N, C-alpha and C positions, 0 to 999 in steps of 0.2 A: 764360783761355778759349781758350787752343790746342785742348784737346779738342774743344770746341764747333764752332770755325772747321774742325777737320779733319773733323768728322762732316757739317759742311754740304758741304764740298767732295767728301768719299767718296760722298755720295748726290745729288751734282749738283743741289743746292738752288738755284734761282735767285731765289725770293722768300721772305720770312719774315714770319710774323705774331706779333708780340710783345704777350701779352694779360695784361690784370690785370683781375680780377675787381672791381667796384664794389660798394656796399651791397647793391644787388639782386641781385647775381649775374650782371650783365650783362657781357659781355665787353667791355672797353676797351682800347685801346692802339693800336699802329701796325703799318703794313704797309710793308715797304721790302725792295729787293733785298739778296740775301745779302750782296754784297761791301761795301754801305754798311753792312749791320748789324755785318759784323766789324771794319770800321774805327771805328764808334761804340764799340764796347767799350773801346777804349783812352783815348778821350775823355770818357767818361761822357756821350757826345753823345745817348743815348736816353731823352729826357725827357718828362713830362707836366706840366701844371699840376696842383697838389694838389687844387683844387675837382673834379676828377674823382669825388673819393670824396664829395663833397657834394652830388651830383646826386639828385633825387629820379627814381622809375621813369619819369617822362616827360623825365627830361633838365632840369627845371627847377632852380632852387634856392631856399633858404629866403631870405626876407627880410633877415634879421638878419645879421650877420658872426658867423659860428659857431665860428671857428677863432682861434687867438691868431698865427697865422702871416698874412704880408702876400701872401696867395697865390702862394707860391713854386712853382716846379719842382721836381719830384721826379725823381730818377734811377732809371729801369727797369733793374734788375740781373736778367738772365736767370738762370733756375735750369737749369743745363744737365741736371740728372737728369730735366727735364720735356719735353726736345726731342722732338718727334714728328713724321712726315709727316703731311700732311692729306690723307687718301685721295681726297677727291671732286674736287679740283682736277685739271685736264688738265697743267698746267705743274706740274713738282717744287716744292712749296710745305712749307714747315715751320712748325711753330707751336711757342713756347715760352712758359712761363710766368714771370712776372719778379717779384720783390720790389721795393718801393718805398723809397728813402732820400732824406733831404735832401742836398744839397750838401755840407754839413758831416760827412756819415757818419752821422747819426741814422736810425734807421729810421722810415718814415712811418707812424704809431701810430692812423692811423685807416684803414690797408688792412685789408681782412679777411684777406687771408692771413698778416699780421703778427700780428692778434688771436688767430688759431689759434695762431700759433707761442708767442705770449706765454703762453697757458694752457698749451700742452704744456712749457713750460720749467719751470712750476711743478711738473709731474708729474716730468721730469727731476731736478729739484733733490731729489725724494724717493726717486730711485732707481726711479721708476715709468715704464711704457711703456704707454701705452693702445693697445688694439687695437679697431678699429671693423669694422662692415660695414654699411652703409646699405642698405635698401630702398625704391627709388623707383617712386611710382605716376604714371601720366600717361594722358590721354584722347587718343585719335584723333578729330578732329571734321572735318566737311566745312569746306571753305574758306569764310570768313566776311567779306564784304567790307564789311558795314554792322553795326556794333557795336549798333544798336537793336535787331536781330533774335537770338534766342535761338541757341545752339550746337545742332547737330544730329549725331548718329552719322554716320559716313561709310559710302559705298556699299562694301563689299568684293568678292572675286571673283566672288561669286554674283549680283552685280548688284543687292543689296538692303541696306538698312541694319538693324542689330540693332534689335528691337522689344522684347525682354526681356532677364531678367538672365541671365548666360551665366558665373557664376563659375566658374572652372577648367576652363572648355569649350575643348577642344583644336580642335575645328572651328572655333570662334570665332576662335581665333588665327589658324588657317590661313587666313582670309579674308584676312588680310594677309601672306602669306607672302613675296612678294616684296619688301615694304617691309623685314620684319624680318630677311631673308637679307643685305639690303644693310648694315643696321644693324649686324648681326653681323661683316660683313666690315670696314666701317668702324671697327668698335670694336677688332678683332684688329689691324688694320694701326697702331692708335694705342696699343696696349698698355694699353687699358682691359678691366679684367678682370671682365666680367660674367659673371654663372653663370644662373640661373634665369629664365625668361621665362613668365609665367603671366597669364591673363585673370582681372581681378579683377570685383567685383560690378556695376560700372557699362556702361552700354553701350559697347562698344569701349574699356573702360579695362584699362589694361595694368599690370603690375609686373615690374620687372626687379631681381634682386638681384645684389649685388657681392660677390665673395669678401673675406674679412676682410685686414685688414692695418693700417699706419699710418696715424694719422688725418689727416696731411697729405696721404699719398699717395692716400687713399681720397677726401677732398675734391677734390683734384685731378682726381680720376675722375669723380666725379659732377659737376663742372662740367662738365668736356668731354663727359661723356656727353649732357648735356641740349642743347648744341650739336650734338651728332652726330646725335641722334634727329630734332630739329628739320630738319635739313638732309636726312636721310632720308625723312621726311614729306613734305616738299615736292617732293622728286624724284618722289614717289607721289600728287602732286595732293591731300594731306591737311593738316591741321596737327596737329602734336603739341602739347599744352599740358599745363604743370605748373600751372597755376593749383590752388588748393586746392579750389574748389568752383565747376566751370566751367558745370554744369547743374543747374537749379533741383529735378529730382526725381531725380536721381543721386547717389550717395554722392561725398565728397571723395576727394582724393588726398592721400596722406600720405609723409612720409620717415622712415620707421621706422629707428631708428639702434641696432643691437646694439653693446653695449660690454663689453669685459672689460678686467682690469688686469694687466700682466705684471710681472715683476721684470726691470728693464732688462738685468741681466747675465746670469741664467739663463734667461730666457724663461718661467718658471713662472708659471702663473695663480695671481694672488694673491687671486682671490675664493674659491678652493676649498683647503682644509686636508686634514689626516690625515682618511683613511677617508671622502673625498669630501665631508667637511662644509663648509658655506658658512661664511666668515670675516668677522669684524668689519668687515674693510674693504668686503666686499660689502654689509653692511647700512648701514654710512656711506655708502656711495655711493647706496643707493636713498634713505636718509634726507635725503641733500642735494638730490635729484632732487625728493623730495616737499616739501621747504621753500622750495626756490629756483626751481623751474619756472615758478612763477605770475608771479616776478618778471623772468624770461628770456624771457617770450613775445614781445617785440618782435623778438628774434632767430629765433625758430623759429614764430613765427606773425606775419610782419612787414607783411602788408597788410590792409586793410579786409576783403577777401574771405576772408582766411584764417579768420575766427572764424565764418562761414557753414558751415564744416565741422564744427566742434566743437560738435554737437549731440547731444541725447540718442537713442539707438537708430539711430544712423546710420553703424555701424563706425567711429565714432572716439571718442577719449575726452572725457569731460567733466571729469575731475578727476585728482587724482595718487595714486588708490589703486594697490596695488601686488598682484601674486598670483603663483602658480606656474601657468603655463599657461593664464591667464586674459585672454583677448584685450579683455574688456570694460574692462579697467583701463589706465589710462595709463602704468603700469610693469608690465612682465611678464617672469617669470623662465621662459626655455624649458626644456623638459626635453632634456637633453644629458649626454654622458658629463663626468665631473667637470673634466677638461682643458679644457673648452669652456663652464664655467659662464659666465653673461654675463647683463647686464639688457638688456632692449629698451625703448626710450623710444619710446612710440607717439604722442607729442604733436605733435612736428614736421610741417609741412605740406610737400608736394613744391614749393610756391611760396618755400621758405626757401633763402637762400644756403648752400650746404653748408658753407662755411668756417664762417660765423657759427652755424649750427645745431650742428654737431659742437662747436665753441667753447664755446657755451652749455651744451650737455649735459655736457661733460667739466667745466666750470666748476663746475656744479650738484654733481655727483658729487665732485668735489676738495674742495669746501667741507664737504660732509658728513663726509667721511673726516678731514680735519683739525681738524674741530670736535668729532668723536666722537660725530656724532648717531646716534640711534636710530630706526629706522622703525617705523610702527604695525604691527599683526598683517595678514598676508597675507589679502587678501580671498578668501572660497571662493564667494560667490554672485556676482550681477551687479553691477558697478559702477554702473551706468545707473539703479539705485533709491537711489544716494547723492547727496549734494548737488553741485550744480555747482561746482566748486573752482577753476577756471580764469578769468582775466578775460573777460568776454562781447564786449569790443570793444576797438580799438588804443587809444584814450586812457586806459581803466583800466590797460592794460598798461603803456603808456609810464610812468604816475605810479608802479606798483610799481615798474619799475627805476630810476627815478630816486631813490627813496626807499630803495633797498637797497644800503646802504654798502659790504659784502663783496663783491658783484658788481661794482659801480662800480670799486673797487679793482682787482679781478682782471682784468676786460675792460680797464679803462685809463678814467680819468676823462673825457680828450679824447674819446676813440671814443665814449663813452655819451652825451656832450653832442652831437656831431655827429648821431650815429644819431637821437636824440630829435629834434632840430630837423628832419631831413630827413622822419621819419615823422609829424611834427606838419603840415607843409607839404602832404604827400601827403593828409593826412587833411582838410587843410582844401580842398585841390582836389576830393576827392571829395563833402564836403559841398556844394559848390556846384552838384552836378550835380542836376537832377530827374529821378527816375526814372520807368520806364513805370508802376510799382506806384502812385506816387502820382497820377499823370495818371489811371490806369484806375479807381482807388478812391475818390478824393478830388474829381475833377473837377467833379462833379454831385451829389456826396452831403454834402458840407459847408457 
């Protein structure tokens, strides 16, 4: 770790944030002085309790004991490739992402960053290297102090909120120029390689595209970007939210994942062959997504709110049909040059943990390739007139995952057990809440 210590010294870092993404994608970890951090590297003194990975999104825990371990500590091992300055602090502060290990040297198999590494190892064993490029949507909303009140679009530079749809509207983006200029500055300082910013269909709904790269690197960037844009928004007195469906009459927010497959040695795109023809690997990847996406939904649609987005005619898929340049499908092959041949998974929500969403999508594609699966015919018309082929709510999704042995084996049996228990606890908490719809429509009518 001499290189990391030297970097901290060269940049006059006084404090460092050691970050670990939990199941929900929340940044957990520790903040400590730089000199104490350097000393901790030699003694494995940077530790967290393992149950940090068994928390629900509200910080509660399932009632049952869901791990085989006796609630041990895990050692946070900083990934020196991820160290960055935190640009919004006055004092020189750094952040670093950490992998977690038990004190006997075993990796913590319920840590989301490890789950993605586990899937990527399967690709590496075949000599394959996945390439991904997420597209992440989010809403800007007024600061909301009372959760009983619906969210509203914020006021921009004009002094007025959006009242209509402004898809791809330039002036609508310019309403929040000061916020986005700071967001881009923050991302540049952290080497978060974002590309295009566009206005989406919802009121004050935006989309940011990431340049393509390695799966773990892009998951790291998406994780840090969420934190970054929330910070930039708060500085401009609005919220940025990645809820899948934050407002009743607006479309939901997705995390579309573009995926291609390269030869680990040559870098050649394995989805395209001679003359630009698509390969059996591409078709196997698509078929794997078609077969296994319904079972992996707890990783790409992880919250009760996630399923409100996946409704017919709402700019979100309802099934796993695939097609060329067909945005009504859950799986789209965009028009591109042969060397950029890829498949876009349009099912994941913006609320998904990026490590788990990318791991899940790649796992499905991997199984399709190694099992030699063949996809259905590409759809030429609207997928919205086809049957709803995805789970309609979280309990159904959890049942499908539990019953899918190939995915359980690939993702890790212990991880899947923990994920299901945490999500069941979250669903139980949600089910105990009486909604405003129930009070409005049932109070005096039944």
